[in-house]
N, C-alpha and C positions, 0 to 999 in steps of 0.2 A: 495433444494435451491442452486442456483449457484451464486457464488460471483466472480466478476472479478476486479482485481486491476492493474493499469498501470500508471507508471510515463511517461507521454507523452512528457516531455521536450519541451513544447511549443504547446499549443492546436491549435493555428492558423495554424501551419505547419502540424498538424496531424489530422485536423478535419474530413476529408474524411476517414482517416484510422480508427478513432474512430467509425464512423458510420458503416463502413464495419465490424469492429470487433464485434460491438453490433449485427448486423444483422446475423453474422455467429454464435456467441455464445449464443445469447439470454439470457444474465445473468439476474438474478432477482435483483441483486444489482451491480452497476458499481461504482467503486472508482477510481478517477483520481487524479494525483498529478503533481506538477510543471506546472501549466497551463500557467503562464507568460502572463496572459490576464485578463481583467475585463469583466463582462458579456456584457457591451455595445460595446465591441470589437468583439463580436461573432455574427454570423448570427442567425436569429430567429429560423430556423429549428434545430439548434444545441442546443440553449438555452432551447427549448421546444421539446426535442427529443421525437418522436412519441412513445406512449405506456409507457412513464416514467414520474414520478414526478422528476423534475430536480432541483438541488440546486448547484449553482456555487458560489464559495467563493474565488475569485481571485482579484488581483490588476494588474495594468499595469507593465509589464516588469520583474516580479520576483515572485517566489513561487506560491501559490494558489492551492486549492484542490476542488474537486467536489464529489457529491454523487448523483446518479440516482437510483430510486427505481421503479421497474416494477409495473404498475397498476394492474397486475395480482395477486400480493401478497398484495397489498395495494390499495383497491378500493377508499379510500379517502386519500387525501394528508397527509403524516405522518409529525411528528414534527422534524424539523431539528434544531440543535443548535451548539454552539461553547463553549468549556470549557473556564473558566475564564483565563487560562494561554495561550490561543491561541494568537499568534502574527504572523504577516506577512502572515496571511491567511493560516495556516498550519494544521488545524484540523477541521473537521465537523463531527457531530454525528447525527445519525437517530435512532429512536426507532421503531422497528418493532415487530410484534407478535412473530417471532421465536427468535429474538436476537436484541441487540443493536449493531449497526455497526458504526465504525469510519474509516474515510479516513484520513490518517496521512502522513505528509511530514516532517520528522525530519530534522532540520538544518544540513547541511554538516559539519559545525564546522571549516572549513578552515580559515575563517575570524574572527570567534568569538567562540572559543571552549568552554569557560565557558557558553555562552548562550545555546549551544547545550546540555551541561550537565544539565543545569537548566530545559530545556524543557523536557529532558528524566526523570528527577526526578519528575516533575509535572505529566508526563504521568504515571509514576509508581503510584503516589498517586491516579490518576483517576482510574486506573485499580483496585487498592486495595479497593477503595470505592465502586466500582461496584461489587466486589466479594460478592457472596451470593444472588445477585439479578438475573435479567434475564440474559441468556447467552450473552457473549460479543464476538465480532469479531473486532480485530484491524488489519486493512489492509493498506498496503502502503509501501512507501520507508522510511525505518528506518535508512538508511545511516550508518549501522553497519554490518560488516560481522561477524556472530555470533562466528565462530570458524575458525581455519586454514583450515578446510575442505571446508569452504565456500569461499575460495579464491584459485584461481589456483596457483600452486607452483611458477610459473614465476612472479606472482603478489604479493607474500607474502612479506610484509615489516613491521616488528614488530613495528616500530615507526610511521607508516602511520596513519593519521586520518581515522577512519573507521575500524581499526584493533587494536586500543589501548586497553590494558587490562582494563582500567577504563570504557571505553565504553561498552566492552563486559560484564563486571561485572554488569553494570547498566541494560543492556538488560536482563541478567539472572534474576535480581531482578524483572523486569517487568513480565517476563514469570512466575516467581515463585509465582505470585499471582493467581494461578489457571488457567493459560493459557497453551496451547500446540502450539508449532511451527508445524503447520500442514504438511508443505512440508517435513521437516526433520523427523517428526515422521512416515510418510508414507514411506519414503525412507531413512532409517538411514545410509545406506552405499553408497549413491550416492555422489561421489566426483566431479561430473560434473554439479551440480545443480546451475548454475549461472544466475543472472538476469540483470547484468550490465556489459558492456564492454566499455573500453576506445575507442574512435572513431578513431583509427589509426591502422596501420599494420595488418588490417584484423583480429583483435582480436575477433570480434564477430563470424565471419565465423569459426575461429579456436577454439571457445569457451574458450578463455582465459579471464576469468572475475571474478567478485565478486558476491556473493548473498547478495543483499541489500534490496530486496522487499519481504515482508512476508504476510502471513495470520496467525494470532495468534487467536486461538479459545478457549473459555472456555472448560474445560475438558468434560463437559456433551455434548457439541456440537461436539467436536472432536470425541467422541464415535460414532457419526453418519456420520463422514467424509468418503467419498468414493474415492476421488481423489484430487490431487493438481498438476496442470500442469504448467510448464513454457514454454511460446511460444517464443522461441528464434528466430524463423524465421519470426515473424510477425512484420511489421511496421518498421519505420525508426528512432524511438527514440533510444537513447543509452541504454534504459531499455527494457526488454521484458515483456509483460503482464503475470500475474499469475492468473489462474482460479482454484478455489476450489469448490467442490460440497459436499453437505451434504444431507442425507436422512431425511428430516424433513417434 
């Protein structure tokens, strides 16, 4: 099973890139974040991406997430849903035979940090309640750099939102409910594993960034993980896609 997650930072500006990415990678599940558009603002061919069950959960101008599931692994349309704590179209969940998959866009926190922490606390409860059931995949932009290793030395700012101790502690509590940070577990010593770059001074080309985008998998599913790649050179979003594969 191949899972792709990408914060597109505006689907209307990146719709052709999303189609190209899907055609190149052929993911079984596609998770998108920061759509900044409602379904009625998108072309029919994108809303009904060929070969996929598509679920768009976005509003005009801000936030928004999507989940697409290949008809190859789900011959009939699966059940998509939103947790009760979802707001601003930030999370959608789908239940599949191999796992429950969530596409998540955690608030940045710059304008309302308490709201970010409330969302993260509710996400922790969601993960805790799912533990012991079917395997779980949390995919998306969590807007937290997990450790200093996940921020380039030139970008490390101890009091910057996204690097705060209380955010990192909350992320560890989420992971502590039986999840594995797939990218970090597969490459524990990789200090160049960034997924977001500020759009100036050629930071992306120089790989001076932060790791904000994750694939978190239940321990049982991680045991079948074979790869987790960051595609820094693809697309024009300020985030790079992340693609993980599992032998299921």
